[in-house]
N, C-alpha and C positions, 0 to 999 in steps of 0.2 A: 118682766123680768124681775129681778128685785131688783131695791134698787142700790144695794152695793152688793158684795162681792166677800170670803171669808176661805183664810185655807183653810184645810183637813188630811194631816201631812197620815199617810194608813203605809205602814211597812208589809208586806205581802214574800211570797213564795217566789224567787224571780220567775222559776217556772208556766208560773198562773200564770204573773205578770204577764208572759209572753204570750202564751196560748191566752186569755183576755183581750188584750192587745189586735192580735193577728185574726179573733174573732170579730172585733167595733169593726178594725180596717172592711173587713167585709158585708158590714150591715153601713160602712158609710159614714161612720159615728165615732167621733173620738173617745176616747178610757174616760175622759173628763163627763162628755155627755149623758154617755149610758152610766155611768154610776149618780150622776142627781133628779135623773132616767129610776133609778132604783127606787134612790129615796127621797122620791114623791109620791112613788109610789109604798112602801117602805110604808111611811107616815100615813096616805091616805086609809092602809089596813089599819095602820092602829087607830089614830084620830078620825076617820068619816069621813065620808064628800062632804065635810063641812072645814075641812081644814082646815083651809085656807080662813077664814076670818080667826082661828085659834090662830090663830101662828102670826099673823102679820095682821090683823085687828080688819079695824069698817073697814081702811083704804083700798089695803086686799094689794097686791104686788106691781108695782109697777112699772108698768106695757113698752 
């Protein structure tokens, strides 16, 4: 896991937010966990499988 966290504020339609939260609950994940998953998948798609080296450098993310 990364060493630090940063806040990301996103404005969304209330109905979409409610539907997203309901779907996350069905998967037993928090909305934050799901958004982090989406971000990892998007970054890997854009930067490739070795994206962690590009983003975190040689040290890699802290576990």
